[in-house]
Backbone as ProteinMPNN parsed JSONL, in Angstrom:
{"seq_chain_A": "XXXXXXXXXXXXXXXXXXXXXXXXXXXXXXXXXXXXXXXXXXXXXXXXXXXXXXXXXXXXXXXXXXXXXXXXXXXXXXXXXXXXXXXXXXXXX", "coords_chain_A": {"N_chain_A": [[-0.695, 19.408, 3.744], [-1.986, 16.171, 4.22], [-1.192, 14.139, 6.756], [-2.293, 11.766, 7.622], [-2.838, 10.311, 5.413], [-0.627, 8.821, 4.842], [-0.401, 6.762, 6.613], [0.204, 3.373, 7.346], [-0.625, -0.086, 7.462], [1.079, -2.899, 8.215], [0.97, -6.186, 7.453], [1.908, -8.748, 9.473], [3.618, -11.853, 9.166], [3.719, -15.276, 10.029], [6.721, -16.996, 10.028], [6.93, -19.712, 9.964], [4.424, -21.041, 9.342], [3.042, -19.267, 7.736], [0.859, -17.978, 8.679], [-1.298, -15.273, 9.693], [-2.499, -14.442, 11.96], [-2.176, -13.591, 15.32], [-1.684, -13.997, 18.835], [-1.366, -12.414, 22.023], [-0.081, -11.69, 25.312], [-2.01, -9.642, 27.47], [-1.304, -6.177, 27.526], [1.241, -6.295, 26.463], [3.833, -4.534, 25.441], [6.467, -4.348, 24.979], [9.605, -5.782, 23.845], [10.003, -8.082, 25.253], [7.726, -9.581, 25.938], [5.694, -12.393, 24.883], [4.53, -13.353, 21.683], [2.158, -15.289, 20.064], [1.642, -17.437, 17.357], [-1.48, -18.13, 16.065], [-2.089, -20.204, 14.382], [0.028, -22.192, 14.144], [1.061, -22.171, 16.654], [3.597, -21.255, 17.278], [5.991, -19.466, 19.163], [6.983, -16.103, 19.473], [9.145, -13.33, 20.158], [8.36, -9.86, 20.257], [10.319, -8.368, 18.911], [11.612, -10.415, 17.446], [9.576, -11.228, 15.673], [9.207, -8.895, 14.192], [11.773, -8.674, 13.035], [11.783, -10.977, 11.406], [9.917, -10.261, 9.569], [10.997, -8.142, 8.297], [11.683, -7.623, 5.605], [9.218, -7.31, 4.254], [8.253, -5.142, 5.712], [10.16, -3.192, 5.039], [9.649, -2.928, 2.277], [7.068, -1.823, 2.306], [7.666, 0.558, 3.642], [9.406, 1.759, 1.801], [7.651, 2.192, -0.364], [5.908, 4.034, 0.82], [7.688, 6.156, 1.265], [8.301, 6.914, -1.383], [5.787, 7.834, -2.225], [5.42, 9.979, -0.466], [7.593, 11.654, -1.19], [6.844, 12.292, -3.842], [4.407, 13.637, -3.406], [5.297, 15.814, -1.886], [6.949, 17.121, -3.752], [5.023, 17.746, -5.729], [3.359, 19.442, -4.234], [5.149, 21.499, -3.664], [5.684, 22.491, -6.254], [3.134, 23.402, -6.9], [2.824, 25.453, -5.027], [4.902, 27.158, -5.86], [4.012, 27.842, -8.436], [1.708, 29.262, -7.743], [2.861, 31.363, -6.281], [4.316, 32.719, -8.265], [2.441, 33.358, -10.155], [1.491, 35.734, -11.32], [3.676, 36.756, -12.651], [5.268, 37.365, -15.672], [7.756, 36.648, -16.572], [8.789, 34.456, -15.263], [8.416, 31.023, -15.308], [7.034, 28.025, -14.125], [7.703, 24.673, -14.47]], "CA_chain_A": [[-0.638, 18.001, 3.424], [-2.649, 15.329, 5.206], [-0.273, 13.062, 7.151], [-3.059, 10.526, 7.805], [-2.803, 9.624, 4.122], [0.571, 7.988, 4.759], [-0.447, 5.672, 7.599], [0.206, 2.044, 6.736], [-0.696, -1.278, 8.303], [1.873, -3.975, 7.622], [0.493, -7.472, 7.97], [3.019, -9.61, 9.841], [3.373, -13.235, 8.766], [4.509, -16.292, 10.719], [7.698, -17.574, 9.099], [6.789, -21.164, 9.973], [3.225, -21.535, 8.657], [2.46, -18.24, 6.879], [-0.327, -17.429, 9.324], [-1.269, -13.835, 9.959], [-3.202, -14.173, 13.215], [-1.317, -13.782, 16.478], [-2.237, -13.606, 20.132], [-0.316, -12.007, 22.96], [-0.534, -11.37, 26.651], [-2.492, -8.266, 27.565], [-0.331, -5.205, 27.986], [2.577, -6.539, 25.923], [4.268, -3.399, 24.635], [7.912, -4.372, 24.8], [10.132, -6.929, 23.109], [10.141, -9.237, 26.141], [6.501, -10.363, 25.925], [5.596, -13.384, 23.817], [3.445, -13.323, 20.72], [1.965, -16.671, 19.642], [0.904, -17.65, 16.118], [-2.667, -18.923, 16.392], [-2.169, -21.376, 13.498], [0.996, -23.251, 14.474], [1.416, -21.974, 18.057], [5.001, -20.858, 17.46], [6.126, -18.288, 20.005], [7.945, -15.087, 19.033], [9.158, -12.048, 20.855], [7.961, -8.812, 19.318], [11.492, -8.061, 18.078], [11.84, -11.51, 16.496], [8.541, -11.181, 14.651], [9.516, -7.749, 13.336], [12.966, -9.022, 12.255], [11.436, -11.965, 10.398], [9.066, -9.596, 8.583], [11.664, -6.886, 7.94], [11.65, -7.39, 4.159], [7.897, -6.773, 3.953], [8.183, -3.821, 6.334], [10.984, -2.286, 4.236], [8.941, -2.672, 1.019], [5.995, -0.877, 2.619], [8.312, 1.826, 3.968], [9.912, 2.311, 0.544], [6.503, 2.701, -1.116], [5.435, 5.242, 1.502], [8.673, 7.217, 1.0], [8.101, 7.369, -2.764], [4.547, 8.603, -2.258], [5.654, 11.233, 0.252], [8.458, 12.496, -2.033], [6.053, 12.778, -4.974], [3.44, 14.609, -2.91], [6.027, 17.034, -1.499], [7.345, 17.794, -4.993], [3.815, 18.31, -6.333], [2.929, 20.555, -3.395], [6.12, 22.577, -3.851], [5.42, 23.077, -7.576], [1.858, 24.115, -6.809], [3.065, 26.694, -4.297], [5.712, 28.029, -6.716], [3.129, 28.37, -9.484], [0.846, 30.261, -7.124], [3.683, 32.512, -5.897], [4.769, 33.446, -9.445], [1.373, 33.316, -11.158], [1.344, 37.026, -11.986], [4.942, 37.14, -13.269], [5.367, 36.879, -17.053], [9.139, 36.252, -16.875], [9.135, 33.207, -14.586], [7.463, 29.946, -15.515], [7.362, 26.8, -13.39], [7.271, 23.5, -15.234]], "C_chain_A": [[-1.249, 17.183, 4.57], [-1.759, 14.14, 5.55], [-0.988, 11.74, 7.378], [-3.033, 9.674, 6.54], [-1.662, 8.612, 4.053], [0.621, 6.883, 5.807], [-0.542, 4.336, 6.877], [0.035, 0.986, 7.82], [0.062, -2.372, 7.576], [1.426, -5.276, 8.273], [1.706, -8.366, 8.22], [2.636, -11.066, 9.595], [4.278, -14.157, 9.577], [5.444, -16.941, 9.71], [7.611, -19.092, 9.034], [5.617, -21.624, 9.113], [2.594, -20.522, 7.701], [1.193, -17.629, 7.455], [-0.18, -15.952, 9.63], [-2.011, -13.456, 11.234], [-2.308, -14.537, 14.393], [-2.078, -13.401, 17.736], [-1.068, -13.232, 21.029], [-0.938, -11.775, 24.313], [-1.01, -9.931, 26.659], [-1.394, -7.369, 28.103], [1.076, -5.447, 27.467], [2.931, -5.386, 24.995], [5.76, -3.43, 24.361], [8.331, -5.653, 24.093], [10.199, -8.195, 23.951], [8.918, -10.144, 26.091], [6.441, -11.306, 24.735], [4.358, -13.162, 22.97], [3.36, -14.73, 20.147], [1.155, -16.699, 18.347], [-0.292, -18.549, 16.449], [-2.797, -20.16, 15.512], [-1.255, -22.512, 13.951], [1.491, -23.193, 15.91], [2.901, -21.714, 18.298], [5.03, -19.561, 18.254], [7.245, -17.391, 19.475], [8.019, -14.013, 20.11], [8.75, -11.02, 19.806], [9.114, -8.483, 18.371], [11.749, -9.144, 17.042], [10.831, -11.476, 15.355], [8.789, -10.032, 13.672], [10.735, -8.053, 12.461], [12.632, -9.992, 11.127], [10.545, -11.384, 9.305], [9.706, -8.313, 8.056], [11.635, -6.606, 6.444], [10.31, -6.766, 3.755], [7.739, -5.359, 4.519], [8.97, -2.809, 5.502], [10.339, -1.965, 2.896], [7.841, -1.645, 1.243], [6.559, 0.517, 2.922], [8.815, 2.519, 2.706], [8.778, 2.903, -0.29], [5.961, 3.987, -0.494], [6.382, 6.414, 1.249], [8.5, 7.786, -0.397], [6.866, 8.256, -2.865], [4.728, 9.96, -1.586], [6.513, 12.175, -0.579], [7.679, 13.104, -3.189], [5.089, 13.86, -4.516], [4.115, 15.912, -2.484], [6.44, 17.818, -2.739], [6.14, 18.451, -5.666], [3.331, 19.53, -5.561], [3.848, 21.76, -3.567], [5.896, 23.279, -5.199], [4.144, 23.912, -7.559], [2.044, 25.461, -6.109], [3.918, 27.672, -5.107], [4.858, 28.655, -7.82], [2.246, 29.485, -8.929], [1.632, 31.53, -6.796], [4.078, 33.366, -7.104], [3.694, 33.519, -10.532], [1.205, 34.635, -11.914], [2.585, 37.474, -12.738], [5.049, 36.523, -14.657], [6.75, 36.341, -17.382], [9.537, 34.916, -16.232], [8.01, 32.198, -14.816], [7.944, 28.71, -14.788], [6.806, 25.624, -14.173], [6.997, 22.343, -14.333]], "O_chain_A": [[-1.039, 17.488, 5.744], [-1.587, 13.236, 4.733], [-0.353, 10.687, 7.33], [-3.19, 8.454, 6.602], [-1.731, 7.651, 3.287], [1.602, 6.142, 5.872], [-1.288, 4.196, 5.908], [0.497, 1.152, 8.949], [-0.278, -2.729, 6.448], [1.498, -5.436, 9.492], [2.442, -8.7, 7.291], [1.486, -11.461, 9.789], [5.454, -13.86, 9.787], [5.003, -17.386, 8.651], [8.175, -19.698, 8.123], [5.779, -22.491, 8.254], [1.701, -20.879, 6.933], [0.524, -16.842, 6.784], [0.929, -15.448, 9.803], [-2.135, -12.273, 11.551], [-1.758, -15.637, 14.46], [-2.999, -12.585, 17.7], [0.063, -13.673, 20.824], [-2.157, -11.675, 24.449], [-0.473, -9.092, 25.936], [-0.652, -7.743, 29.012], [2.024, -4.856, 27.985], [2.391, -5.277, 23.894], [6.264, -2.616, 23.587], [7.497, -6.504, 23.783], [10.431, -9.277, 23.413], [9.058, -11.363, 26.193], [7.06, -11.053, 23.702], [3.285, -12.829, 23.474], [4.383, -15.309, 19.781], [0.107, -16.06, 18.252], [-0.124, -19.611, 17.049], [-3.541, -21.079, 15.855], [-1.697, -23.648, 14.121], [2.252, -24.058, 16.342], [3.4, -21.93, 19.402], [4.205, -18.672, 18.047], [8.311, -17.867, 19.083], [7.074, -13.816, 20.875], [8.796, -11.294, 18.606], [8.908, -8.336, 17.166], [12.067, -8.842, 15.892], [11.196, -11.674, 14.196], [8.6, -10.186, 12.465], [10.736, -7.727, 11.274], [13.139, -9.848, 10.015], [10.436, -11.965, 8.225], [9.03, -7.49, 7.438], [11.568, -5.442, 6.05], [10.281, -5.799, 2.994], [7.157, -4.487, 3.873], [8.502, -1.692, 5.283], [10.465, -0.839, 2.414], [7.697, -0.704, 0.463], [5.992, 1.528, 2.506], [8.665, 3.732, 2.56], [8.921, 3.986, -0.858], [5.598, 4.92, -1.209], [5.932, 7.541, 1.043], [8.547, 9.002, -0.584], [6.895, 9.303, -3.512], [4.24, 10.974, -2.086], [6.211, 13.364, -0.674], [7.83, 14.288, -3.489], [4.965, 14.894, -5.172], [3.567, 16.993, -2.698], [6.299, 19.04, -2.777], [6.231, 19.59, -6.124], [2.94, 20.533, -6.157], [3.387, 22.9, -3.612], [5.917, 24.507, -5.276], [4.092, 24.998, -8.136], [1.497, 26.477, -6.538], [3.691, 28.881, -5.054], [4.97, 29.848, -8.102], [2.06, 30.52, -9.569], [1.141, 32.64, -7.002], [4.168, 34.589, -6.996], [4.013, 33.722, -11.704], [0.798, 34.615, -13.076], [2.541, 38.503, -13.412], [4.937, 35.307, -14.81], [6.907, 35.64, -18.382], [10.535, 34.316, -16.633], [6.836, 32.468, -14.561], [9.129, 28.382, -14.829], [5.62, 25.572, -14.498], [6.623, 21.269, -14.804]]}, "name": "protein", "num_of_chains": 1, "seq": "XXXXXXXXXXXXXXXXXXXXXXXXXXXXXXXXXXXXXXXXXXXXXXXXXXXXXXXXXXXXXXXXXXXXXXXXXXXXXXXXXXXXXXXXXXXXX"}
């Protein structure tokens, strides 16, 4: 299975203006650094921005989980069919 298939980019949205463009200080990797909406200039911490977009993030995560479950089930069935392909008494549906 190709795990790259499940990579997702979730577009974060400013809760004030709905903007999707943000700027930050270089090297900001933690929750302490400030992220600024380029449209309305509202400042967020990384954690705050993620919390305010948690519903969208959870929807994307749920869709990815469904896709992964389906692909695992399909792969498992394919492997079972291959394993028992010569057996006349066992059939995989």
